[in-house]
C-alpha positions in Angstrom: 23.9 132.6 66.5 24.5 133.8 70.0 25.8 131.8 73.1 25.8 132.6 76.6 29.3 131.1 77.6 29.7 128.8 80.9 26.0 128.2 80.9 25.3 125.3 78.1 22.6 127.9 76.6 22.7 128.4 72.8 20.2 130.7 71.5 19.4 130.0 67.7 18.0 132.4 65.3 14.5 132.1 64.1 15.8 131.0 60.7 17.9 128.3 62.3 15.2 127.0 64.1 12.9 126.8 60.9 15.4 124.8 59.1 15.7 122.5 61.8 11.9 122.1 62.1 12.1 121.3 58.4 14.5 118.7 58.9 12.3 116.9 61.3 13.4 118.5 64.7 10.4 118.1 67.2 11.2 120.4 70.2 8.8 118.6 72.4 10.1 116.3 75.1 9.3 112.7 74.5 7.0 110.9 76.7 8.6 109.1 79.7 7.4 105.6 78.3 8.9 106.7 74.7 12.1 108.0 76.4 12.6 104.4 78.2 11.7 102.3 75.1 14.5 104.2 73.3 16.9 103.7 76.1 16.1 100.0 76.3 16.4 99.6 72.7 19.9 101.1 72.6 21.0 99.1 75.5 19.7 96.0 73.8 21.2 97.1 70.5 24.5 97.5 72.4 24.2 94.4 74.3 23.3 92.5 70.8 26.6 93.8 69.4 28.9 92.4 72.1 27.3 89.2 72.8 25.4 88.2 69.7 22.1 88.2 71.6 19.9 89.6 73.8 20.6 86.5 76.4 20.8 88.0 79.9 19.9 87.1 83.4 16.6 89.1 84.5 19.1 91.0 87.1 21.7 91.9 84.4 22.4 95.6 84.4 24.3 97.1 81.5 27.8 99.3 81.9 25.4 102.4 81.7 23.6 101.3 84.5 20.7 100.6 82.4 18.5 97.6 84.0 18.5 95.6 80.5 17.5 92.0 82.2 14.5 93.5 83.8 13.4 95.7 80.8 14.0 92.7 78.2 11.7 90.5 80.6 8.8 93.0 81.1 9.1 92.9 77.1 8.7 89.3 76.8 6.0 89.0 79.5 3.6 91.6 78.0 4.5 91.9 74.1 0.9 92.8 73.3 1.8 96.0 74.9 4.4 96.7 72.3 3.4 98.2 68.7 4.4 95.7 66.1 7.3 98.1 65.1 8.5 97.8 68.6 8.1 94.1 68.4 10.0 93.7 65.2 12.9 96.1 66.6 13.4 93.4 69.4 12.7 90.4 67.0 15.5 91.2 64.5 17.9 91.3 67.3 16.8 88.1 68.3 14.8 88.3 71.3 13.6 84.9 72.7 9.9 85.9 73.1 9.2 82.8 75.4 11.7 81.7 78.3 10.0 78.9 79.2 11.6 75.4 78.9 9.8 72.8 76.8 9.0 69.3 77.8 10.9 67.0 75.3 
């Protein structure tokens, strides 16, 4: 393996690339919507660990500057845009899909 010092550039040997690809490494960058989903889910998981829920104001901004409140609100408002796996990932964390108050 060769590295260019001070540049952050690391060159991999062909054999190393092949082994990484066999282990499932995909070198293509994620589409923006998938990257945003992963950032949001990670922020939601951190919030759940700290607070035990996904209840936060729409204006809530996480410590890492991720706008978790508005991200969650969009997921609640348009759940049909999420795959079943993504809905399940948020359901496991306890998302309330409806924020409307019911008259009782």
